[in-house]
C-alpha positions in Angstrom: 0.0 0.0 0.0 1.6 3.2 -1.2 1.1 6.4 0.9 2.6 9.9 1.3 4.2 11.0 4.5 4.9 14.7 5.0 7.3 15.8 7.7 8.6 19.1 9.0 12.4 18.8 9.5 14.6 21.5 11.0 17.1 21.8 8.1 19.3 24.9 7.9 21.6 24.1 5.0 22.3 21.8 2.0 24.3 19.5 4.3 21.1 18.9 6.3 19.2 18.2 3.1 21.9 15.7 2.0 21.7 13.9 5.4 17.9 13.5 5.1 18.2 12.3 1.4 20.9 9.8 2.4 18.7 8.1 5.1 15.6 8.1 2.9 17.6 6.6 0.0 18.5 3.7 2.2 15.0 3.2 3.6 13.1 0.2 2.5 9.8 0.8 0.7 10.6 4.4 -0.3 9.6 5.1 -3.9 10.3 8.8 -4.1 11.0 11.7 -1.8 11.2 15.5 -2.0 13.1 17.7 0.3 12.3 21.4 0.5 14.9 23.3 2.5 13.0 26.6 2.4 9.8 25.2 3.8 11.7 22.6 5.9 9.3 20.1 4.4 10.1 16.5 3.5 7.6 14.5 1.5 8.1 10.7 1.2 6.1 8.4 -1.1 6.1 4.7 -1.0 5.1 1.6 0.9 6.1 3.0 4.2 4.8 3.5 7.7 4.6 7.2 8.8 6.2 6.3 12.2 9.1 4.5 10.5 9.7 7.5 8.2 9.7 9.8 11.2 12.1 7.6 13.1 14.4 7.3 10.1 14.6 11.0 9.4 15.1 11.7 13.2 18.3 9.6 13.0 19.9 12.6 11.2 19.7 14.5 14.5 17.3 17.1 13.0 14.2 18.2 14.8 11.5 16.1 13.0 7.7 16.1 13.4 4.7 15.2 11.2 3.7 18.2 9.1 0.1 18.2 10.4 1.1 17.9 14.0 3.7 20.7 13.6 1.2 23.0 11.9 -1.3 22.4 14.8 1.4 23.0 17.4 2.4 26.3 15.8 -1.2 27.6 15.8 -1.5 26.6 19.5 1.8 28.3 20.4 1.0 31.6 18.8 -2.0 32.4 21.0 0.0 31.6 24.0 2.7 34.1 22.8 0.1 36.8 22.3 -1.2 36.2 25.8 2.3 36.7 27.1 2.6 40.0 25.4 -0.2 41.8 27.2 1.3 40.6 30.5 4.6 42.3 29.4 2.7 45.5 28.6 1.1 45.4 32.0 4.5 45.4 33.6 5.5 48.5 31.7 2.9 50.8 33.3 4.2 49.7 36.7 7.7 50.8 35.5 6.3 54.2 34.5 4.7 54.6 37.9 8.0 54.0 39.6 9.7 56.7 37.4 8.1 59.9 38.9 10.8 59.8 41.6 13.5 59.6 39.0 12.8 62.8 37.1 14.3 64.8 40.0 17.7 63.3 39.0 17.1 63.8 35.3 17.0 67.6 35.1 20.4 67.7 36.8 21.6 65.3 34.1 20.2 67.6 31.4 21.9 70.6 33.0 25.2 68.7 33.2 24.8 67.7 29.6 24.1 71.2 28.5 
């Protein structure tokens, strides 16, 4: 039974691409594969099990995940990041509240600079 397995692989250069191609070339059941460095996407076609393909590509030492799972993980992470940002902006008003005592020192700095 032929199927297509799509992985997201953390590749940063042609050396990484070569390592992925090397392990896929040796893997049994692989009919064809496509490695896209720009998208960090590896598409494997053949009589293969998705878990076996994932494990094989993981042997290169690159961060490897199923494309669908990675896409879901990214959409889940982004809202968490946006939630963290308002918390950071809440901290900033507290910093501005603390500053009214500082301006006393700043005019002297301005005079010294002038």
